[in-house]
C-alpha angles and dihedrals in degrees: 000000000000091000091053089050091052091048090052092048090052091050089050092052089050094052101036101035094110127246090322094052094043090050093050091047092047093052090052091045091051092050094046089043092058091052093046091050090057093044091053091048089050094051089049097049097079089053094047092052090047091051088049091051090046091056091048089050093049092056096041113135098174115109093019098100118137100178093145092052118085123245113277140174090266099047134096137190115229129184124192110228100171114165142166130243125188088339095308122117118240120198111214134180131181111205133191120179116218094195143010092266096053112145116265118217118240112271092034129098094196139356115271120252119248112285095021132087143202111223140190116257091249093051092048089056093047093050090050094047122090087243090062097065095105091047092053090062087058097042102035098158122124114257112237104160150002127252110241123234090261090069100046134074093218140346092266099050117124111223143138141184112211125191121234140181097191103072095089116096144069098276096057095045098043103036113123089220111033110082102219119148139175110230137179099192146356104263129206115264118251114251109273126229112295117254113264124241095254094053090047089053089049091053092050091050093048092054093048092048093048100043100040096070088051089055092047091051093048087051090053093044096061090057095058112133093028096153095050091045090057090059089050092050091049088052089052090052087054094056092051108277115140122228097260091051093051092054093052091047088054089050089050088057090051090046091054091050091047092050091048086047090055089058093046092045089055091050091047090049091049094049094045090048091062090062099037089098091064092058121084119184122181088348092301126117135157139204115259091240087060090065097080114140119227110259091229095050092044089053089048090056091046091054099036097052098056090041089051091049092055094043094047091050094049091046093049090052095046093101101033122107110211116197135175091255099045148305121294089219088080091066125079102297126227112256112268116256116244105193100077090042091059089044092069097061091037091057090046091055089048088059096047103039094073089062095059117136091006091135122175098293099072097059135260123334120249100263094201094053091046094049093045094048094046095046092049091050093050094041085056087072092059091046096049098040097074091049091048096049091045092048094049101041091049085067097046124099144129123056132101125326095266090053095047091049088051095048092046092052091048091048090053096046116014092153094070090050090051091050089053093055102033096092097050090044093054092046093050091047091051093044092054092048091049092048091052091049093047091048092050098050097031090094091061092058105022105060139163113278089208090234114133109220090181091069099037136004101195139025128209116193113203127206119255125246094058123141118245089245092053092047090052092047089054092048090049090052089052092047089053095056111112109256096024109119097182150347133212122192128198126182124213127209129179122224133171137189121259115258137155092226110055088212087064095056119115117215123220130192119217122199116202124197147105120289094269092052095045090054085067089068105027140035098241117191091201134346143191134168110286098034124128125202134189110219116208131194095047121158096229140022129040114315096191103086115122139170107303097021112146116225140165126230114235110264116260124225116257111186107315094335138062120259128226122295113249118222122235132187121199104241117252091237093056111132125217116234135169117262119244129209110258124223089268092059095252121131103208122192128187124070132354109197130180120220093255090064092055101051091106092054103066094142094057112108113236124191113206133209121194120204113207127201118200138196112267116246096025102123096186100048093089091057092046090052090048090050092051091047090051094050089056094042123005088202094057120147094202110152145164117263121240130202095213139035125206127211109250097229090047091051091050091051089049093052091050089053093051091051093048094043091053092049091049093047091053090049094049094050092047092044092050088053094050091045093050092047090049090053091047089050090053090052094046095112094043091051093048091049092053093049089047088056092052105265111158116247091228089058091052089046090055090045091058091045092053091047087059101037097053097054093039091053092050093043093050091048092051090043090054093052094045091043093052091048094050092046091052091050091049091050091050088049093057091043097250126134115258110260128167120210095209097188090053090049092048087049093052091049090044092053092050091048091048093051088054094047091050092049090049092051092050092050093056096081093054086046092055090049090053092051094081128115089233087071088081090068112110137184 
């Protein structure tokens, strides 16, 4: 009961201590509030991503096909016309209702009429902007409405639903390339593959690395105004309070600031949430309504922050002797002990080492053990940094006046300098460890696509059943696009051996093209029109065809049924050549045939693929090619080739990291600024005294800069060592060799240093305002 009374008395002092007390409490509240806002955002992030996935699931049209079912009042034809513009994905759908009860996608009140479309707000703005001119050629429908939030992943998604009256018919529904389906509803997606143990470990580490700097900063924020608080505590001892009571009163002051910080943090969060829809990080954005913290997690934050404020204050005062005439802390302090500070990372290593070489094949990692070991290693930074700063600055001396003022200040109160740097040091250490882990496992999730972007930059598949003249006309149109430097077209035909039992049939691929085109798929010694080659060493299909082998062309569709199979015999003069990987990364075997050898087979359906090479540096050529391909075929699947492909789940985790890192970086910068302003306010009278005695303002400015630069340099050095150690441990845990990406490490350290330099620059104007003789005035 006495402790509660002391806490309430301390809270009263914090709230009724005049302008000085209010200022101190407000600084603490702002610092705590910034941390609380980020904690609330973090607790809301899983729910936001779940809401985003739920909307994606609700509009899902994959797996809903009903091609075999007849048209009915409750069916609709839907064609996927996704495309890309200026590197951004655009989700497109053509819809055609087959009855008055056709399903309506989420976000739409009714299906659009033929020739019109309903678009997302972002796509509407893009189409209306001067930069959307090229896209308007590819999406030429009249805009008649806007897709509601329920039909979009986020406020910045580019999407449209366009009405059509040309999807009915055999060709659209049976094409092997055009994705047109008859659907009755939008079914739930099937559960995806479960996340693997290494990605689960990565997610846990990300949360620890992003949240720990926030906790460190909140712990530092509740200790704002430490010097002035010591004077108040000494005065309390003078009027009769014992040492235990004074500590609990100090905890009550911190409790009041933290409770006010909870309120401010909630306000900060609600304000920031209104603008979250305007922010896109790594192509991911959410609606403000999605950012709704879990009640249980929000309650945990509400309880943990005040409890941490009381605990940190009592812990900080554990070795301080408060007497009526002053605080012993102001005398020469006893050197800090090192042994227990080293114990934290050692215990952390002890928790993580048993999981070495576990990999992904032995099940999931013990999350409690991972969190405990990682937290102890990173907390080791905050424990070791005060000792390191004290040890180093004790040996510093000499130099100019500004340097000497800074060194003396650090020697007198190195703890305050450590608290200023702790947050950024922990963040940098965690970032280095994460970067090492990402670099180590990236090869498992970011792999080569096999596509050769040095031979072609785009691919334009073309429908079958085209006349040779039409195919040539389309290729000429592509070749005429500004920025296109060349095209290569290959046809593809399917054949199979004749067999009584279909299971015994052997399937053979036939590539059709001129000699230049065939050299993309085979190493030809010499070639002229009319030649036929047998490519060996292919990755799929039957590799046993030789000169004289009898085959049958795959039957073509005639109306609503297949036509007869046409016989084909491999010519006696066909030469055998080794197969070559094509620009799409496929090593096709089978037959390579020039057009002259196919003149007798005019009724054989050939599907064509055109490889397009473009001029480097032309950012619009891809969109011009896509427009040309769309004019020839609105269902085109033309696309840009990519060297690599990234696993979807890994890409999602990486996007989440970018979002969290950006938020934490903003918090760290803001919190450093608040911390620095608080320390300057604490030294207001001292700075005014020095100026009144004739000290130059530039000298004091350099003094403040050195007081920041020395702890930051030591903190970043320590963070680099701990980050490299943690990164090495994590790599051993996932069974990967230890490798350090030094440019990335330098980048992490550079970002941390740049944030501190920026904050220091922003603190100079307030510093100059404080360096006035009227700062000596007192009430």
